[in-house]
SETOR-790171 format. One record per residue (C-alpha): x, y, z. Coordinates in pm, whole numbers, plus 50000, padded with zeros to 5 digits. Example, Ala and Ser with C-alpha at 12.3 -4.5 7.8 and 13.67 -1.06 7.14 Angstrom:
2
512304955050780513674989450714
END
This chain:
306
485114929549011484474962649186486244968249515486684997849747490304989549827492924976649588496594968849630498534969549954497814994950231500955014050131501765049650237500275073749982498345045249825495565051749573493725020749699490315037849736490455056849405492495033949180489515022048976488385057948919491875067748805492075039248555488645048448418490145082248321492795065348112492325053847752492515017347657495765007047498498194979147428500824982047701500284999748034503135009748266502855019848631506255036348659506385038449042503905011649141504415012149521501514993349680500164983249341496644997549368496635013349021498544983748878495854960149010493054982648882494644983948536495014946148530491444939548645490064964948393491204943248100491774975147899495334965247810497134935847654499824938947917500384958148239503784963448396504714977148737508174989348827509615002249154512995005149325512004989249657512824952149636510744944349944507504958249808508184941249475508574907549649505174912849813503504923749491504824893549301503584870149576500034883749595499574895149233501114866449037503184839449210500424826949437500614803849739503864816049892502444832550206500904812350490498084834650608496434811150855499374801451077501464832851097502554842051448503054875651618506094895251499507814914551776509844946251749512984924751752511634903551466510934935551274514464948751330515974916451198513754916650888514534953350827518264946950853518114916850620515574927050354516434896950138513484872950143509724873650100509414865950472511494896950547509174917450326505994903950487507364911950834508744945650732505514958650583502704941650775504394951151104505204987451027503175018951085501165027950778502744998750591505765021450538508384994550593510505016250823508795021751159507554993751386503834998551433503624997951814505375020552063506695008552398503575020052585501124997152404503434969352295502634944252573498864946752522499254944352145501444913352176498904895952396495974905652171497704891251865498764859852050495134854552148494384853751775497364835151635498964810951883498764775651738496854759352026493504766652183495034766252531497744790852425495184814752279492994811352592495874819752824496934849152606493394862752620493284860053000496664877553022495384904652788492394911353013494624913053323497014937353153494134958353025492714961553376496164970053513496564997453252493515015753388492585029453728490935005953972488815020154258487244992054457485104972354217485125000353958487605003353674488275032853445490375035653132490505061652855488115054152570490925059752320492895031352479489935007652454489485016552085493175011652021493094976952173490464967451914492964972551631494844940751544497144956451286499344926951194496314904551139494484932250950497424937850714497814900650658494104897550577494524925650325497284906350147495134875250147492164893549992494334908649719495834874849638492384858749629491074884749382494134882949159494174844849164490524843549058491064869148782494164851548649492044821348549490294840848272492094874248236493974876547903496094905948028499734897248093501324910448412504964919348479506474932848802510154941548818512754963948976513634994648771514015032048805511585054548621514605073748497516245043248338513405022548192512805019947816509425036347752509145026947384506854996447436504305015347647501485037047518499775045047851502085054848137501115063548494503315080848752502665084049125505955099649241506715115049581504675146949584506375180749576506735196649923506195163450101508605139850276508365114050001508275076350050511835068350151515025082950287516335096649957515525128949777513495128749459514745147849153511655168149057513445187348781514535155248614511035140948654509505171048478511925166948189510995130248166507215134548153507455163647909509675143347675507215114147689504295137547618506175152047320506645116647188502865111947188502615089147490499505090147708501105102048032499215105248363500585119248688499055118849036499945150249230498425178249433499465204249174500225203048802503695188348739504125208048414502315234248203501935207047940499595187548171495955194548256493785182648543491325155348450490285141948790490165152649154488815138249477488915146949846490375120150069491875115550415495535107650468497055094150789499855115150936500395094151247498475069951468496155097251595496025123351318494585125050967494425153850722492135160650428493855163550091492705168449733494155141349511494405151349146495235133848821496975152748542497175142348176499415151747888496475151847643492895164147651490125145047832486845158247967487375168848330485805145848583484895150748950484425118549146
END
């Protein structure tokens, strides 16, 4: 089932290129996504049916709870009756980080699905709350009143001169984004695809917490890494050990494993570029940059441009 977006809308996600990446990889018995993050490549590997088993590991328990819920243990998230989550709700979920509900709140309500920063600043928060309440309040009358309040607040946020009203076009466009609902819809679509595939897909799927530096690699013949990129901020608050990572991938390559690494530049002289693509990456709510994503391989495959 071909799709343009796979996995969760996670920071640094390969959601738009995951299928192309997996096409570069040989078929095998056991596939490991050693830092699965939003699960885009993990989902693509599973849907490809190229492997007897696919396994995803990560160190973030919250993202793993989400992946298990939408990739395998279906029916745990109520998509149709979920209410607005405020900044206070987000803070509580972030502080707890114990349950699936905490994970859903933490990620669907954070900027760029990063799990750390609440998605709306003080300036736009009231309008965003009303817009989402107009979509999600449980009664028709509640949604109607929220919509009327949204229109009143929108008018008040502009400049009124007699019977004329002006507001910046950027603000109008921003009001059209219903981020919490959009992120929840994304989870629902992923779960729907994975549920349908599970009925006939012979590939087994495992998702668990583990560090790439501690896992036993013996069972896996195709291994994919998408680590924090060199010279970037990474995906969390801790520093990544690039020297140790290089030692790891070189040792796996020496053992004859098929090792693939997503990076901007080659992670080791032992690895060659087999794929590249230009894509946009969000830096903040108003800024994107163009980057060249590359895939490096420990063996020899014909170079592909996608």
